[in-house]
mmCIF file of the N, C-alpha and C atoms, coordinates in Angstrom:
data_MODEL
# 
_entry.id   MODEL 
# 
loop_
_atom_site.group_PDB 
_atom_site.id 
_atom_site.type_symbol 
_atom_site.label_atom_id 
_atom_site.label_alt_id 
_atom_site.label_comp_id 
_atom_site.label_asym_id 
_atom_site.label_entity_id 
_atom_site.label_seq_id 
_atom_site.pdbx_PDB_ins_code 
_atom_site.Cartn_x 
_atom_site.Cartn_y 
_atom_site.Cartn_z 
_atom_site.occupancy 
_atom_site.B_iso_or_equiv 
_atom_site.pdbx_formal_charge 
_atom_site.auth_seq_id 
_atom_site.auth_comp_id 
_atom_site.auth_asym_id 
_atom_site.auth_atom_id 
_atom_site.pdbx_PDB_model_num 
ATOM 1   N N  . MET A 1 1  ? 0.834   -1.177 0.000  1.00 0.00 ? 1  MET A N  1 
ATOM 2   C CA . MET A 1 1  ? 0.000   0.000  0.000  1.00 0.00 ? 1  MET A CA 1 
ATOM 3   C C  . MET A 1 1  ? 0.883   1.247  0.000  1.00 0.00 ? 1  MET A C  1 
ATOM 4   N N  . GLU A 1 2  ? 0.476   2.219  -0.769 1.00 0.00 ? 2  GLU A N  1 
ATOM 5   C CA . GLU A 1 2  ? 1.281   3.434  -0.923 1.00 0.00 ? 2  GLU A CA 1 
ATOM 6   C C  . GLU A 1 2  ? 1.026   4.395  0.241  1.00 0.00 ? 2  GLU A C  1 
ATOM 7   N N  . ASP A 1 3  ? 2.084   5.052  0.732  1.00 0.00 ? 3  ASP A N  1 
ATOM 8   C CA . ASP A 1 3  ? 1.950   6.036  1.803  1.00 0.00 ? 3  ASP A CA 1 
ATOM 9   C C  . ASP A 1 3  ? 1.258   7.288  1.269  1.00 0.00 ? 3  ASP A C  1 
ATOM 10  N N  . PRO A 1 4  ? 0.352   7.871  2.075  1.00 0.00 ? 4  PRO A N  1 
ATOM 11  C CA . PRO A 1 4  ? -0.331  9.085  1.608  1.00 0.00 ? 4  PRO A CA 1 
ATOM 12  C C  . PRO A 1 4  ? 0.631   10.275 1.582  1.00 0.00 ? 4  PRO A C  1 
ATOM 13  N N  . ASN A 1 5  ? 0.488   11.090 0.588  1.00 0.00 ? 5  ASN A N  1 
ATOM 14  C CA . ASN A 1 5  ? 1.312   12.275 0.448  1.00 0.00 ? 5  ASN A CA 1 
ATOM 15  C C  . ASN A 1 5  ? 0.765   13.346 1.401  1.00 0.00 ? 5  ASN A C  1 
ATOM 16  N N  . LEU A 1 6  ? 1.605   13.859 2.289  1.00 0.00 ? 6  LEU A N  1 
ATOM 17  C CA . LEU A 1 6  ? 1.166   14.823 3.298  1.00 0.00 ? 6  LEU A CA 1 
ATOM 18  C C  . LEU A 1 6  ? 0.630   16.097 2.651  1.00 0.00 ? 6  LEU A C  1 
ATOM 19  N N  . LEU A 1 7  ? 1.265   16.541 1.592  1.00 0.00 ? 7  LEU A N  1 
ATOM 20  C CA . LEU A 1 7  ? 0.809   17.746 0.906  1.00 0.00 ? 7  LEU A CA 1 
ATOM 21  C C  . LEU A 1 7  ? -0.579  17.542 0.319  1.00 0.00 ? 7  LEU A C  1 
ATOM 22  N N  . LEU A 1 8  ? -0.841  16.377 -0.241 1.00 0.00 ? 8  LEU A N  1 
ATOM 23  C CA . LEU A 1 8  ? -2.142  16.084 -0.830 1.00 0.00 ? 8  LEU A CA 1 
ATOM 24  C C  . LEU A 1 8  ? -3.221  16.001 0.256  1.00 0.00 ? 8  LEU A C  1 
ATOM 25  N N  . VAL A 1 9  ? -2.898  15.421 1.393  1.00 0.00 ? 9  VAL A N  1 
ATOM 26  C CA . VAL A 1 9  ? -3.855  15.331 2.495  1.00 0.00 ? 9  VAL A CA 1 
ATOM 27  C C  . VAL A 1 9  ? -4.196  16.729 3.014  1.00 0.00 ? 9  VAL A C  1 
ATOM 28  N N  . CYS A 1 10 ? -3.185  17.578 3.175  1.00 0.00 ? 10 CYS A N  1 
ATOM 29  C CA . CYS A 1 10 ? -3.417  18.943 3.651  1.00 0.00 ? 10 CYS A CA 1 
ATOM 30  C C  . CYS A 1 10 ? -4.238  19.737 2.642  1.00 0.00 ? 10 CYS A C  1 
ATOM 31  N N  . LEU A 1 11 ? -3.952  19.569 1.370  1.00 0.00 ? 11 LEU A N  1 
ATOM 32  C CA . LEU A 1 11 ? -4.701  20.267 0.339  1.00 0.00 ? 11 LEU A CA 1 
ATOM 33  C C  . LEU A 1 11 ? -6.162  19.825 0.326  1.00 0.00 ? 11 LEU A C  1 
ATOM 34  N N  . ASN A 1 12 ? -6.407  18.538 0.467  1.00 0.00 ? 12 ASN A N  1 
ATOM 35  C CA . ASN A 1 12 ? -7.778  18.031 0.527  1.00 0.00 ? 12 ASN A CA 1 
ATOM 36  C C  . ASN A 1 12 ? -8.518  18.573 1.748  1.00 0.00 ? 12 ASN A C  1 
ATOM 37  N N  . ALA A 1 13 ? -7.852  18.636 2.887  1.00 0.00 ? 13 ALA A N  1 
ATOM 38  C CA . ALA A 1 13 ? -8.480  19.176 4.094  1.00 0.00 ? 13 ALA A CA 1 
ATOM 39  C C  . ALA A 1 13 ? -8.787  20.658 3.916  1.00 0.00 ? 13 ALA A C  1 
ATOM 40  N N  . PHE A 1 14 ? -7.875  21.413 3.314  1.00 0.00 ? 14 PHE A N  1 
ATOM 41  C CA . PHE A 1 14 ? -8.081  22.828 3.078  1.00 0.00 ? 14 PHE A CA 1 
ATOM 42  C C  . PHE A 1 14 ? -9.273  23.066 2.159  1.00 0.00 ? 14 PHE A C  1 
ATOM 43  N N  . VAL A 1 15 ? -9.376  22.296 1.095  1.00 0.00 ? 15 VAL A N  1 
ATOM 44  C CA . VAL A 1 15 ? -10.495 22.422 0.158  1.00 0.00 ? 15 VAL A CA 1 
ATOM 45  C C  . VAL A 1 15 ? -11.806 22.046 0.846  1.00 0.00 ? 15 VAL A C  1 
ATOM 46  N N  . ALA A 1 16 ? -11.782 21.026 1.689  1.00 0.00 ? 16 ALA A N  1 
ATOM 47  C CA . ALA A 1 16 ? -12.991 20.624 2.406  1.00 0.00 ? 16 ALA A CA 1 
ATOM 48  C C  . ALA A 1 16 ? -13.450 21.719 3.366  1.00 0.00 ? 16 ALA A C  1 
ATOM 49  N N  . VAL A 1 17 ? -12.525 22.341 4.066  1.00 0.00 ? 17 VAL A N  1 
ATOM 50  C CA . VAL A 1 17 ? -12.882 23.419 5.001  1.00 0.00 ? 17 VAL A CA 1 
ATOM 51  C C  . VAL A 1 17 ? -13.425 24.615 4.238  1.00 0.00 ? 17 VAL A C  1 
ATOM 52  N N  . LEU A 1 18 ? -12.790 24.980 3.137  1.00 0.00 ? 18 LEU A N  1 
ATOM 53  C CA . LEU A 1 18 ? -13.300 26.098 2.338  1.00 0.00 ? 18 LEU A CA 1 
ATOM 54  C C  . LEU A 1 18 ? -14.697 25.805 1.799  1.00 0.00 ? 18 LEU A C  1 
ATOM 55  N N  . GLY A 1 19 ? -14.929 24.581 1.377  1.00 0.00 ? 19 GLY A N  1 
ATOM 56  C CA . GLY A 1 19 ? -16.256 24.202 0.894  1.00 0.00 ? 19 GLY A CA 1 
ATOM 57  C C  . GLY A 1 19 ? -17.302 24.285 1.992  1.00 0.00 ? 19 GLY A C  1 
ATOM 58  N N  . LEU A 1 20 ? -16.963 23.817 3.175  1.00 0.00 ? 20 LEU A N  1 
ATOM 59  C CA . LEU A 1 20 ? -17.889 23.878 4.300  1.00 0.00 ? 20 LEU A CA 1 
ATOM 60  C C  . LEU A 1 20 ? -18.185 25.323 4.700  1.00 0.00 ? 20 LEU A C  1 
ATOM 61  N N  . LEU A 1 21 ? -17.153 26.158 4.729  1.00 0.00 ? 21 LEU A N  1 
ATOM 62  C CA . LEU A 1 21 ? -17.359 27.569 5.066  1.00 0.00 ? 21 LEU A CA 1 
ATOM 63  C C  . LEU A 1 21 ? -18.216 28.275 4.015  1.00 0.00 ? 21 LEU A C  1 
ATOM 64  N N  . THR A 1 22 ? -18.060 27.906 2.759  1.00 0.00 ? 22 THR A N  1 
ATOM 65  C CA . THR A 1 22 ? -18.887 28.487 1.702  1.00 0.00 ? 22 THR A CA 1 
ATOM 66  C C  . THR A 1 22 ? -20.347 28.098 1.876  1.00 0.00 ? 22 THR A C  1 
ATOM 67  N N  . VAL A 1 23 ? -20.589 26.853 2.206  1.00 0.00 ? 23 VAL A N  1 
ATOM 68  C CA . VAL A 1 23 ? -21.968 26.398 2.437  1.00 0.00 ? 23 VAL A CA 1 
ATOM 69  C C  . VAL A 1 23 ? -22.573 27.111 3.646  1.00 0.00 ? 23 VAL A C  1 
ATOM 70  N N  . LEU A 1 24 ? -21.813 27.247 4.710  1.00 0.00 ? 24 LEU A N  1 
ATOM 71  C CA . LEU A 1 24 ? -22.316 27.942 5.898  1.00 0.00 ? 24 LEU A CA 1 
ATOM 72  C C  . LEU A 1 24 ? -22.574 29.422 5.621  1.00 0.00 ? 24 LEU A C  1 
ATOM 73  N N  . ALA A 1 25 ? -21.707 30.063 4.854  1.00 0.00 ? 25 ALA A N  1 
ATOM 74  C CA . ALA A 1 25 ? -21.926 31.468 4.503  1.00 0.00 ? 25 ALA A CA 1 
ATOM 75  C C  . ALA A 1 25 ? -23.191 31.630 3.669  1.00 0.00 ? 25 ALA A C  1 
ATOM 76  N N  . GLY A 1 26 ? -23.428 30.702 2.766  1.00 0.00 ? 26 GLY A N  1 
ATOM 77  C CA . GLY A 1 26 ? -24.663 30.731 1.973  1.00 0.00 ? 26 GLY A CA 1 
ATOM 78  C C  . GLY A 1 26 ? -25.897 30.544 2.837  1.00 0.00 ? 26 GLY A C  1 
ATOM 79  N N  . ALA A 1 27 ? -25.804 29.661 3.833  1.00 0.00 ? 27 ALA A N  1 
ATOM 80  C CA . ALA A 1 27 ? -26.935 29.442 4.733  1.00 0.00 ? 27 ALA A CA 1 
ATOM 81  C C  . ALA A 1 27 ? -27.222 30.685 5.568  1.00 0.00 ? 27 ALA A C  1 
ATOM 82  N N  . ILE A 1 28 ? -26.173 31.325 6.047  1.00 0.00 ? 28 ILE A N  1 
ATOM 83  C CA . ILE A 1 28 ? -26.356 32.545 6.840  1.00 0.00 ? 28 ILE A CA 1 
ATOM 84  C C  . ILE A 1 28 ? -26.948 33.647 5.966  1.00 0.00 ? 28 ILE A C  1 
ATOM 85  N N  . ARG A 1 29 ? -26.467 33.783 4.738  1.00 0.00 ? 29 ARG A N  1 
ATOM 86  C CA . ARG A 1 29 ? -27.004 34.795 3.827  1.00 0.00 ? 29 ARG A CA 1 
ATOM 87  C C  . ARG A 1 29 ? -28.491 34.531 3.563  1.00 0.00 ? 29 ARG A C  1 
ATOM 88  N N  . GLY A 1 30 ? -28.851 33.268 3.386  1.00 0.00 ? 30 GLY A N  1 
ATOM 89  C CA . GLY A 1 30 ? -30.249 32.917 3.178  1.00 0.00 ? 30 GLY A CA 1 
ATOM 90  C C  . GLY A 1 30 ? -31.119 33.258 4.378  1.00 0.00 ? 30 GLY A C  1 
ATOM 91  N N  . LEU A 1 31 ? -30.606 32.993 5.581  1.00 0.00 ? 31 LEU A N  1 
ATOM 92  C CA . LEU A 1 31 ? -31.369 33.334 6.782  1.00 0.00 ? 31 LEU A CA 1 
ATOM 93  C C  . LEU A 1 31 ? -31.533 34.838 6.943  1.00 0.00 ? 31 LEU A C  1 
ATOM 94  N N  . ILE A 1 32 ? -30.498 35.602 6.580  1.00 0.00 ? 32 ILE A N  1 
ATOM 95  C CA . ILE A 1 32 ? -30.594 37.059 6.661  1.00 0.00 ? 32 ILE A CA 1 
ATOM 96  C C  . ILE A 1 32 ? -31.632 37.577 5.669  1.00 0.00 ? 32 ILE A C  1 
ATOM 97  N N  . GLU A 1 33 ? -31.677 37.006 4.494  1.00 0.00 ? 33 GLU A N  1 
ATOM 98  C CA . GLU A 1 33 ? -32.676 37.429 3.501  1.00 0.00 ? 33 GLU A CA 1 
ATOM 99  C C  . GLU A 1 33 ? -34.081 36.996 3.926  1.00 0.00 ? 33 GLU A C  1 
ATOM 100 N N  . LEU A 1 34 ? -34.186 35.853 4.569  1.00 0.00 ? 34 LEU A N  1 
ATOM 101 C CA . LEU A 1 34 ? -35.486 35.331 4.989  1.00 0.00 ? 34 LEU A CA 1 
ATOM 102 C C  . LEU A 1 34 ? -36.035 36.100 6.186  1.00 0.00 ? 34 LEU A C  1 
ATOM 103 N N  . PHE A 1 35 ? -35.169 36.481 7.105  1.00 0.00 ? 35 PHE A N  1 
ATOM 104 C CA . PHE A 1 35 ? -35.572 37.202 8.310  1.00 0.00 ? 35 PHE A CA 1 
ATOM 105 C C  . PHE A 1 35 ? -34.817 38.527 8.382  1.00 0.00 ? 35 PHE A C  1 
ATOM 106 N N  . PRO A 1 36 ? -35.275 39.565 7.667  1.00 0.00 ? 36 PRO A N  1 
ATOM 107 C CA . PRO A 1 36 ? -34.552 40.843 7.688  1.00 0.00 ? 36 PRO A CA 1 
ATOM 108 C C  . PRO A 1 36 ? -34.694 41.537 9.045  1.00 0.00 ? 36 PRO A C  1 
ATOM 109 N N  . GLU A 1 37 ? -33.728 42.403 9.324  1.00 0.00 ? 37 GLU A N  1 
ATOM 110 C CA . GLU A 1 37 ? -33.733 43.129 10.585 1.00 0.00 ? 37 GLU A CA 1 
ATOM 111 C C  . GLU A 1 37 ? -34.824 44.186 10.552 1.00 0.00 ? 37 GLU A C  1 
ATOM 112 N N  . ARG A 1 38 ? -35.610 44.239 11.603 1.00 0.00 ? 38 ARG A N  1 
ATOM 113 C CA . ARG A 1 38 ? -36.673 45.226 11.686 1.00 0.00 ? 38 ARG A CA 1 
ATOM 114 C C  . ARG A 1 38 ? -36.137 46.488 12.348 1.00 0.00 ? 38 ARG A C  1 
ATOM 115 N N  . PRO A 1 39 ? -36.622 47.644 11.902 1.00 0.00 ? 39 PRO A N  1 
ATOM 116 C CA . PRO A 1 39 ? -36.170 48.871 12.564 1.00 0.00 ? 39 PRO A CA 1 
ATOM 117 C C  . PRO A 1 39 ? -36.698 48.915 13.999 1.00 0.00 ? 39 PRO A C  1 
ATOM 118 N N  . PRO A 1 40 ? -35.877 49.376 14.922 1.00 0.00 ? 40 PRO A N  1 
ATOM 119 C CA . PRO A 1 40 ? -36.314 49.392 16.319 1.00 0.00 ? 40 PRO A CA 1 
ATOM 120 C C  . PRO A 1 40 ? -37.435 50.398 16.537 1.00 0.00 ? 40 PRO A C  1 
ATOM 121 N N  . LYS A 1 41 ? -38.362 50.013 17.404 1.00 0.00 ? 41 LYS A N  1 
ATOM 122 C CA . LYS A 1 41 ? -39.445 50.919 17.762 1.00 0.00 ? 41 LYS A CA 1 
ATOM 123 C C  . LYS A 1 41 ? -38.944 51.880 18.831 1.00 0.00 ? 41 LYS A C  1 
ATOM 124 N N  . THR A 1 42 ? -39.517 53.074 18.847 1.00 0.00 ? 42 THR A N  1 
ATOM 125 C CA . THR A 1 42 ? -39.169 54.032 19.883 1.00 0.00 ? 42 THR A CA 1 
ATOM 126 C C  . THR A 1 42 ? -39.906 53.622 21.152 1.00 0.00 ? 42 THR A C  1 
ATOM 127 N N  . ASP A 1 43 ? -39.157 53.295 22.166 1.00 0.00 ? 43 ASP A N  1 
ATOM 128 C CA . ASP A 1 43 ? -39.731 52.839 23.420 1.00 0.00 ? 43 ASP A CA 1 
ATOM 129 C C  . ASP A 1 43 ? -39.725 54.001 24.414 1.00 0.00 ? 43 ASP A C  1 
ATOM 130 N N  . THR A 1 44 ? -40.897 54.403 24.853 1.00 0.00 ? 44 THR A N  1 
ATOM 131 C CA . THR A 1 44 ? -40.983 55.550 25.763 1.00 0.00 ? 44 THR A CA 1 
ATOM 132 C C  . THR A 1 44 ? -40.359 55.243 27.114 1.00 0.00 ? 44 THR A C  1 
ATOM 133 N N  . VAL A 1 45 ? -40.406 53.983 27.530 1.00 0.00 ? 45 VAL A N  1 
ATOM 134 C CA . VAL A 1 45 ? -39.814 53.620 28.820 1.00 0.00 ? 45 VAL A CA 1 
ATOM 135 C C  . VAL A 1 45 ? -38.305 53.837 28.790 1.00 0.00 ? 45 VAL A C  1 
ATOM 136 N N  . VAL A 1 46 ? -37.676 53.464 27.687 1.00 0.00 ? 46 VAL A N  1 
ATOM 137 C CA . VAL A 1 46 ? -36.236 53.653 27.552 1.00 0.00 ? 46 VAL A CA 1 
ATOM 138 C C  . VAL A 1 46 ? -35.895 55.143 27.518 1.00 0.00 ? 46 VAL A C  1 
ATOM 139 N N  . ALA A 1 47 ? -36.696 55.927 26.796 1.00 0.00 ? 47 ALA A N  1 
ATOM 140 C CA . ALA A 1 47 ? -36.451 57.371 26.713 1.00 0.00 ? 47 ALA A CA 1 
ATOM 141 C C  . ALA A 1 47 ? -36.574 58.022 28.088 1.00 0.00 ? 47 ALA A C  1 
ATOM 142 N N  . VAL A 1 48 ? -37.579 57.617 28.867 1.00 0.00 ? 48 VAL A N  1 
ATOM 143 C CA . VAL A 1 48 ? -37.751 58.178 30.213 1.00 0.00 ? 48 VAL A CA 1 
ATOM 144 C C  . VAL A 1 48 ? -36.596 57.759 31.116 1.00 0.00 ? 48 VAL A C  1 
ATOM 145 N N  . ALA A 1 49 ? -36.126 56.518 30.991 1.00 0.00 ? 49 ALA A N  1 
ATOM 146 C CA . ALA A 1 49 ? -35.007 56.043 31.803 1.00 0.00 ? 49 ALA A CA 1 
ATOM 147 C C  . ALA A 1 49 ? -33.732 56.807 31.461 1.00 0.00 ? 49 ALA A C  1 
ATOM 148 N N  . ILE A 1 50 ? -33.497 57.060 30.180 1.00 0.00 ? 50 ILE A N  1 
ATOM 149 C CA . ILE A 1 50 ? -32.313 57.822 29.789 1.00 0.00 ? 50 ILE A CA 1 
ATOM 150 C C  . ILE A 1 50 ? -32.404 59.251 30.313 1.00 0.00 ? 50 ILE A C  1 
ATOM 151 N N  . ALA A 1 51 ? -33.573 59.864 30.186 1.00 0.00 ? 51 ALA A N  1 
ATOM 152 C CA . ALA A 1 51 ? -33.754 61.233 30.675 1.00 0.00 ? 51 ALA A CA 1 
ATOM 153 C C  . ALA A 1 51 ? -33.559 61.305 32.188 1.00 0.00 ? 51 ALA A C  1 
ATOM 154 N N  . ALA A 1 52 ? -34.043 60.291 32.909 1.00 0.00 ? 52 ALA A N  1 
ATOM 155 C CA . ALA A 1 52 ? -33.870 60.275 34.366 1.00 0.00 ? 52 ALA A CA 1 
ATOM 156 C C  . ALA A 1 52 ? -32.399 60.107 34.739 1.00 0.00 ? 52 ALA A C  1 
ATOM 157 N N  . ALA A 1 53 ? -31.682 59.268 34.001 1.00 0.00 ? 53 ALA A N  1 
ATOM 158 C CA . ALA A 1 53 ? -30.261 59.070 34.285 1.00 0.00 ? 53 ALA A CA 1 
ATOM 159 C C  . ALA A 1 53 ? -29.468 60.346 34.008 1.00 0.00 ? 53 ALA A C  1 
ATOM 160 N N  . VAL A 1 54 ? -29.794 61.017 32.919 1.00 0.00 ? 54 VAL A N  1 
ATOM 161 C CA . VAL A 1 54 ? -29.109 62.273 32.594 1.00 0.00 ? 54 VAL A CA 1 
ATOM 162 C C  . VAL A 1 54 ? -29.424 63.322 33.649 1.00 0.00 ? 54 VAL A C  1 
ATOM 163 N N  . ASN A 1 55 ? -30.681 63.374 34.095 1.00 0.00 ? 55 ASN A N  1 
ATOM 164 C CA . ASN A 1 55 ? -31.064 64.340 35.115 1.00 0.00 ? 55 ASN A CA 1 
ATOM 165 C C  . ASN A 1 55 ? -30.372 64.050 36.446 1.00 0.00 ? 55 ASN A C  1 
ATOM 166 N N  . THR A 1 56 ? -30.116 62.785 36.733 1.00 0.00 ? 56 THR A N  1 
ATOM 167 C CA . THR A 1 56 ? -29.414 62.426 37.961 1.00 0.00 ? 56 THR A CA 1 
ATOM 168 C C  . THR A 1 56 ? -27.946 62.863 37.891 1.00 0.00 ? 56 THR A C  1 
ATOM 169 N N  . ILE A 1 57 ? -27.326 62.653 36.742 1.00 0.00 ? 57 ILE A N  1 
ATOM 170 C CA . ILE A 1 57 ? -25.916 62.998 36.583 1.00 0.00 ? 57 ILE A CA 1 
ATOM 171 C C  . ILE A 1 57 ? -25.725 64.509 36.475 1.00 0.00 ? 57 ILE A C  1 
ATOM 172 N N  . ALA A 1 58 ? -26.576 65.163 35.670 1.00 0.00 ? 58 ALA A N  1 
ATOM 173 C CA . ALA A 1 58 ? -26.469 66.610 35.450 1.00 0.00 ? 58 ALA A CA 1 
ATOM 174 C C  . ALA A 1 58 ? -27.846 67.230 35.680 1.00 0.00 ? 58 ALA A C  1 
ATOM 175 N N  . PRO A 1 59 ? -28.137 67.645 36.904 1.00 0.00 ? 59 PRO A N  1 
ATOM 176 C CA . PRO A 1 59 ? -29.466 68.211 37.191 1.00 0.00 ? 59 PRO A CA 1 
ATOM 177 C C  . PRO A 1 59 ? -29.761 69.427 36.309 1.00 0.00 ? 59 PRO A C  1 
ATOM 178 N N  . GLY A 1 60 ? -30.965 69.447 35.781 1.00 0.00 ? 60 GLY A N  1 
ATOM 179 C CA . GLY A 1 60 ? -31.392 70.541 34.916 1.00 0.00 ? 60 GLY A CA 1 
ATOM 180 C C  . GLY A 1 60 ? -31.074 70.316 33.451 1.00 0.00 ? 60 GLY A C  1 
ATOM 181 N N  . ALA A 1 61 ? -30.368 69.236 33.128 1.00 0.00 ? 61 ALA A N  1 
ATOM 182 C CA . ALA A 1 61 ? -30.036 68.947 31.731 1.00 0.00 ? 61 ALA A CA 1 
ATOM 183 C C  . ALA A 1 61 ? -31.274 68.444 30.999 1.00 0.00 ? 61 ALA A C  1 
ATOM 184 N N  . CYS A 1 62 ? -31.297 68.652 29.697 1.00 0.00 ? 62 CYS A N  1 
ATOM 185 C CA . CYS A 1 62 ? -32.446 68.256 28.885 1.00 0.00 ? 62 CYS A CA 1 
ATOM 186 C C  . CYS A 1 62 ? -31.960 67.335 27.757 1.00 0.00 ? 62 CYS A C  1 
ATOM 187 N N  . VAL A 1 63 ? -32.610 66.201 27.596 1.00 0.00 ? 63 VAL A N  1 
ATOM 188 C CA . VAL A 1 63 ? -32.284 65.270 26.513 1.00 0.00 ? 63 VAL A CA 1 
ATOM 189 C C  . VAL A 1 63 ? -33.064 65.714 25.289 1.00 0.00 ? 63 VAL A C  1 
ATOM 190 N N  . THR A 1 64 ? -32.363 66.043 24.209 1.00 0.00 ? 64 THR A N  1 
ATOM 191 C CA . THR A 1 64 ? -33.037 66.516 23.010 1.00 0.00 ? 64 THR A CA 1 
ATOM 192 C C  . THR A 1 64 ? -33.115 65.457 21.908 1.00 0.00 ? 64 THR A C  1 
ATOM 193 N N  . ARG A 1 65 ? -32.156 64.544 21.888 1.00 0.00 ? 65 ARG A N  1 
ATOM 194 C CA . ARG A 1 65 ? -32.153 63.522 20.853 1.00 0.00 ? 65 ARG A CA 1 
ATOM 195 C C  . ARG A 1 65 ? -31.456 62.285 21.370 1.00 0.00 ? 65 ARG A C  1 
ATOM 196 N N  . ILE A 1 66 ? -32.018 61.114 21.036 1.00 0.00 ? 66 ILE A N  1 
ATOM 197 C CA . ILE A 1 66 ? -31.428 59.827 21.417 1.00 0.00 ? 66 ILE A CA 1 
ATOM 198 C C  . ILE A 1 66 ? -31.132 59.073 20.134 1.00 0.00 ? 66 ILE A C  1 
ATOM 199 N N  . GLU A 1 67 ? -29.868 58.687 19.936 1.00 0.00 ? 67 GLU A N  1 
ATOM 200 C CA . GLU A 1 67 ? -29.463 57.936 18.752 1.00 0.00 ? 67 GLU A CA 1 
ATOM 201 C C  . GLU A 1 67 ? -28.777 56.641 19.159 1.00 0.00 ? 67 GLU A C  1 
ATOM 202 N N  . GLU A 1 68 ? -28.980 55.617 18.359 1.00 0.00 ? 68 GLU A N  1 
ATOM 203 C CA . GLU A 1 68 ? -28.273 54.358 18.571 1.00 0.00 ? 68 GLU A CA 1 
ATOM 204 C C  . GLU A 1 68 ? -27.015 54.366 17.723 1.00 0.00 ? 68 GLU A C  1 
ATOM 205 N N  . ILE A 1 69 ? -25.882 54.120 18.349 1.00 0.00 ? 69 ILE A N  1 
ATOM 206 C CA . ILE A 1 69 ? -24.601 54.067 17.649 1.00 0.00 ? 69 ILE A CA 1 
ATOM 207 C C  . ILE A 1 69 ? -24.316 52.621 17.294 1.00 0.00 ? 69 ILE A C  1 
ATOM 208 N N  . ARG A 1 70 ? -24.055 52.378 16.005 1.00 0.00 ? 70 ARG A N  1 
ATOM 209 C CA . ARG A 1 70 ? -23.786 51.009 15.574 1.00 0.00 ? 70 ARG A CA 1 
ATOM 210 C C  . ARG A 1 70 ? -22.350 50.872 15.177 1.00 0.00 ? 70 ARG A C  1 
# 
């Protein structure tokens, strides 16, 4: 029986991993297209909590705009 070539075994493993990662990336892309991200709703409870925290830290301060940083 012939000994396996180490370079050929490594190349086959590399190709198999790349193939698996490609399939997984396609599955994730499909799930993202199937379930798109919904825009967040403005939650009044969160706005009141932020305003209360700002008022605690800096009394008399006024919150004029709340933005989500991504």
